[in-house]
Structure formats: structure tokens, C-alpha cells
LOROVEX-112495 format. One line per 10 residues: number of its first residue (from 1); their letters; for each residue z, y, x of C-alpha. Coordinates in Angstrom, 2 decimals. Example, Ala and Ser with C-alpha at 12.3 -4.5 7.8 and 13.67 -1.06 7.14 Angstrom:
2
1	AS	7.80,-4.50,12.30; 7.14,-1.06,13.67
This chain:
262
1	XXXXXXXXXX	6.71,22.60,6.81; 8.54,25.07,7.55; 9.08,26.13,10.85; 12.13,27.23,11.84; 16.11,25.90,13.39; 15.70,23.97,10.54; 13.13,21.61,9.54; 12.06,20.39,6.38; 9.26,17.78,5.72; 8.05,16.76,2.78
11	XXXXXXXXXX	6.90,12.74,2.17; 4.07,11.92,0.08; 3.22,7.84,-1.51; 1.59,7.18,-4.78; 3.42,5.06,-7.35; 1.64,1.68,-6.49; 4.81,0.36,-8.73; 7.09,2.09,-11.09; 8.05,5.56,-9.68; 11.93,5.59,-10.39
21	XXXXXXXXXX	11.76,1.71,-8.68; 9.36,4.34,-5.77; 12.24,6.44,-5.25; 15.03,4.13,-4.99; 12.98,2.58,-3.18; 12.61,5.19,0.15; 15.92,7.77,-0.64; 18.13,5.80,1.57; 15.58,4.94,4.36; 14.31,8.91,3.95
31	XXXXXXXXXX	18.02,10.30,4.92; 18.34,7.52,7.82; 15.57,9.10,9.21; 16.21,12.32,8.57; 19.51,11.82,10.53; 17.60,10.06,13.00; 15.17,12.90,13.86; 17.39,15.05,13.80; 19.16,13.47,16.74; 16.03,13.29,18.94
41	XXXXXXXXXX	14.63,16.94,18.13; 18.36,18.57,18.21; 17.33,20.37,14.85; 19.15,19.97,11.52; 15.91,17.84,9.84; 15.77,17.48,5.96; 12.65,15.64,3.97; 11.68,16.15,0.79; 9.75,13.84,-1.62; 6.89,14.11,-3.90
51	XXXXXXXXXX	5.32,10.98,-5.15; 1.98,10.85,-6.78; 0.89,9.57,-9.87; -1.66,7.70,-8.72; -3.90,6.60,-5.60; -6.05,9.99,-4.97; -3.68,12.59,-5.38; -1.60,11.28,-2.88; -4.73,10.74,-0.34; -5.23,14.97,-1.79
61	XXXXXXXXXX	-1.81,15.86,-0.82; -2.05,14.20,2.89; -5.29,15.38,3.80; -4.78,18.69,3.02; -1.86,18.92,4.41; 0.14,19.23,1.17; 2.68,16.85,2.33; 3.46,16.57,6.04; 3.25,12.59,6.02; 3.36,9.31,4.11
71	XXXXXXXXXX	3.09,5.67,3.47; -0.48,4.53,2.35; -2.15,1.41,1.98; -4.72,0.06,4.32; -7.52,1.01,2.53; -6.01,4.72,1.61; -5.94,5.34,4.29; -9.57,5.17,5.53; -9.92,7.20,2.93; -7.57,9.57,4.45
81	XXXXXXXXXX	-9.85,9.46,7.65; -12.85,10.01,6.21; -11.36,13.27,4.72; -9.73,14.86,7.65; -10.25,12.73,10.77; -6.79,15.15,12.34; -3.90,12.20,10.04; -2.44,10.89,12.89; -1.04,7.33,12.88; 2.45,7.11,13.05
91	XXXXXXXXXX	3.30,3.80,12.81; 2.61,0.14,10.71; 5.26,-1.90,8.80; 6.04,-5.84,10.82; 5.80,-8.31,8.47; 7.34,-11.28,10.93; 6.11,-8.97,13.38; 2.68,-8.92,12.69; 0.99,-6.42,10.85; -0.40,-9.15,8.30
101	XXXXXXXXXX	0.80,-9.98,5.00; -1.08,-11.47,1.55; -2.06,-10.74,-1.63; -3.03,-13.10,-3.95; -5.99,-13.72,-7.28; -3.58,-15.24,-10.21; -3.97,-16.82,-13.02; -1.89,-17.47,-16.92; 0.43,-20.63,-15.91; -1.07,-22.30,-18.12
111	XXXXXXXXXX	-4.56,-21.60,-17.82; -7.39,-24.33,-16.80; -8.98,-22.38,-13.87; -8.86,-23.83,-10.86; -10.66,-22.10,-8.02; -12.33,-18.72,-7.70; -15.86,-19.80,-8.81; -14.47,-20.89,-12.65; -13.74,-17.09,-13.10; -17.50,-16.61,-14.32
121	XXXXXXXXXX	-18.13,-15.41,-17.95; -14.30,-14.30,-17.76; -12.38,-11.43,-17.30; -10.01,-10.11,-14.42; -8.23,-7.29,-14.25; -8.06,-5.31,-10.79; -5.17,-2.72,-9.57; -6.48,1.09,-8.60; -9.99,1.62,-7.67; -8.97,2.96,-4.50
131	XXXXXXXXXX	-6.28,-0.44,-3.93; -7.10,-2.49,-0.76; -5.77,-5.69,-2.61; -5.90,-5.05,-6.51; -10.09,-3.43,-5.82; -11.86,-4.27,-1.99; -10.16,-7.02,-1.10; -10.39,-9.07,-4.34; -13.76,-8.06,-4.84; -14.48,-9.61,-0.95
141	XXXXXXXXXX	-13.07,-12.46,-2.02; -15.11,-13.24,-5.75; -18.28,-11.97,-4.26; -17.79,-14.54,-1.66; -17.17,-17.30,-4.01; -19.80,-16.13,-5.95; -18.59,-13.49,-8.50; -20.21,-10.18,-9.12; -19.49,-7.82,-11.87; -22.49,-9.58,-13.83
151	XXXXXXXXXX	-20.98,-12.90,-13.61; -17.80,-11.08,-15.50; -17.04,-11.29,-19.14; -14.99,-7.66,-18.28; -13.19,-6.37,-16.17; -11.07,-2.90,-15.48; -8.76,-1.37,-12.83; -5.02,-1.31,-14.41; -3.14,0.82,-11.92; -0.28,-0.55,-10.48
161	XXXXXXXXXX	0.18,-3.90,-9.85; 2.77,-5.17,-11.93; 0.35,-4.08,-14.87; -2.04,-6.64,-13.68; 0.28,-9.31,-12.89; 1.67,-8.91,-16.76; -1.79,-8.02,-18.41; -2.26,-11.52,-17.38; 0.76,-13.13,-18.52; 0.34,-11.49,-21.02
171	XXXXXXXXXX	-3.67,-13.10,-21.63; -5.16,-9.97,-22.10; -7.22,-11.19,-18.88; -7.83,-14.31,-17.26; -7.07,-13.69,-13.65; -6.02,-10.45,-11.88; -5.66,-9.54,-8.02; -1.94,-8.02,-6.70; 0.25,-8.09,-3.58; 2.13,-11.02,-3.23
181	XXXXXXXXXX	5.99,-9.45,-3.33; 4.83,-8.10,-6.88; 3.70,-11.48,-8.12; 6.90,-13.54,-6.61; 8.95,-10.76,-8.63; 7.12,-11.29,-12.01; 7.61,-14.97,-11.59; 11.10,-14.46,-10.79; 11.40,-12.11,-14.14; 9.52,-14.82,-16.28
191	XXXXXXXXXX	6.05,-13.51,-16.79; 3.59,-16.48,-16.80; 1.73,-16.37,-14.28; 0.48,-19.04,-10.90; -1.44,-18.07,-7.30; -4.28,-19.34,-7.46; -6.25,-18.02,-3.72; -4.13,-15.95,-1.57; -6.07,-13.35,1.53; -4.65,-11.48,3.97
201	XXXXXXXXXX	-3.99,-7.43,4.01; -3.14,-5.48,7.13; 0.09,-4.73,6.43; 1.13,-0.39,5.32; 0.50,2.53,7.81; 2.69,5.79,7.59; 0.59,8.80,8.88; 1.39,12.39,9.37; -1.17,14.78,8.27; -3.25,16.47,11.04
211	XXXXXXXXXX	-0.68,20.06,10.58; 2.34,18.08,11.66; 3.16,19.22,15.21; 2.96,16.62,18.05; 6.87,16.20,19.24; 7.28,15.97,15.46; 5.22,13.31,15.21; 6.36,11.58,17.97; 9.86,11.94,17.85; 9.47,10.27,13.79
221	XXXXXXXXXX	7.59,7.77,15.87; 10.54,6.61,18.64; 13.13,6.10,15.85; 10.66,4.23,13.22; 9.84,2.06,16.65; 13.76,1.54,17.49; 15.26,1.61,14.54; 14.26,-2.74,13.31; 17.74,-4.11,13.22; 18.85,-1.33,10.80
231	XXXXXXXXXX	19.49,-2.56,7.42; 18.56,1.02,6.00; 15.68,-0.29,7.56; 15.01,-3.50,6.01; 14.80,-1.86,2.33; 11.04,-0.30,3.35; 9.83,-2.75,6.19; 11.38,-6.18,6.83; 10.97,-6.28,10.34; 10.57,-2.76,11.29
241	XXXXXXXXXX	7.99,-1.27,12.41; 5.14,-1.76,15.40; 2.89,0.34,17.11; -0.85,1.00,15.56; -4.47,1.73,16.46; -7.12,2.34,13.82; -9.00,-0.75,14.92; -5.93,-2.67,13.00; -8.29,-1.83,9.81; -11.51,-2.60,10.58
251	XXXXXXXXXX	-11.44,-5.67,8.20; -9.80,-3.90,5.16; -13.17,-0.95,6.38; -16.00,-4.13,5.69; -14.29,-5.34,2.82; -14.56,-1.58,1.47; -18.89,-1.69,2.10; -18.72,-5.37,0.77; -17.31,-4.27,-2.34; -19.85,-2.37,-2.69
261	XX	-22.10,-5.12,-4.33; -20.08,-5.78,-6.45
């Protein structure tokens, strides 16, 4: 971050889907955010983008201040706060005015599996090892159904959400966990998967590194909270943004603790 008449901020995230899709998704919103923040602060704000290939690299970049602000999943928020408690919560994304959305566990469209307890002796595809939906919440739900890693024939961490859905559709795994929006996109593309169960997740937080001055964080927050009706914002968060607190992530922390028993 350069503290001159012109302000350059670096936005960081990790590719939960294809990196090219991630760039295409964020660029219009970041240009909009820079323009509105320039008006708020009375100085020219430029935003650069830095995409990490993996969750851990993205967490490291925000914790160390290598990037100035970021959009994370909830589990990554918990991890980054453990690394650097000075990281600042800017806003949370709104989903129909709430701070919850769905993750799903899917099976092949032709699978005979109808409930989670039938996964005993089968194989399971998780996402990234630090993914909220792709690991922690999925494992907590499997444990509730009496399925631990020992009960599975095989399991693997495949990384991105789309890779999980495609692997289940190709018959390489009996079931897998991914976010609902990616599941719907894959079904629309003809990937033969169906939903077995769905579960709640908390929406994504937008975070600033410990080094970003409070006035800049406040300007960013004002822009994001006042822009719920702009078309460009809906590309990132369909219903805009909401104020967030650390307590919003408590149930994710509980799932992360529970998943250690998996």
C-alpha cells in the first residue's frame, strides 16, 4: 500500500473456481470500488488484483499484509485471525438480506445412495483442506450421520468446488461437497449429479489487513454498505453487503473443531 496523493491497494483472493473466472468476476466490482472510494477519500484510488492458487497462500498474503484486502471463505477468516488478530472485518456478503447460504453434498444422478449413512464403505471428494463447505462443514455433517474417515473406503481433497462436482459426475467418487451455486452451474452444463443433502454456511467476509489505516477501511465499508442496488455489485454479491461481527463465524469454528474427529 502506498500512502501518497494516489492510493494503490492490492486485492487478494484464492481461486475457488477457475482463476480466469475469478478475474472476470472481480474486475468490474474492483473498478467500481476504486472509483467510489476515490470520491469518498478525495484521492485517486487504484486497486490491483493478486490471485493465490490455493487457500493457504491467500491466507498467508493477508496475514502478512502482502495484500491489503481480500474476500475469503469463513474458515479462512478463522485461520487468518488466528495468524494475525489485527486483520479487520470490513463487511459480509448478503444473501437475500441474511448472512447464510447453502453448501451441498452431491452424488451421481444415477446413484443408489439416498442418505448420508449409506456412504459407509464408499468414497468421498472434499474440496480444499481449508475449505469451509468443501471440508469442515461437510465433515461435521458426515460425523453427525455416523460417517468418519475410517468408515469411508477412500477420500481425497481435490481443491476447487467445480473439480469436486465433475469428479462425482464422472463416477470417480461416490459423493462430494461443494457450494450450491457451483452445483447448479455444473447441472446446467450437463454434469450428472444430484443433491443428497444441503447445509447452512455463513456468507463470505471482506477483510482488510492489519496495516490498512482505519479511515481507508471506513471508506471501503461505507461504499460497500451503500451500494446494494448497483448492478455491478450484484455480480459479486447478489444482495449487496451487511455489517459483520466475529460472532457470525462461531458455528463455523465449532464445525472446524468437530472436524478434527473425522
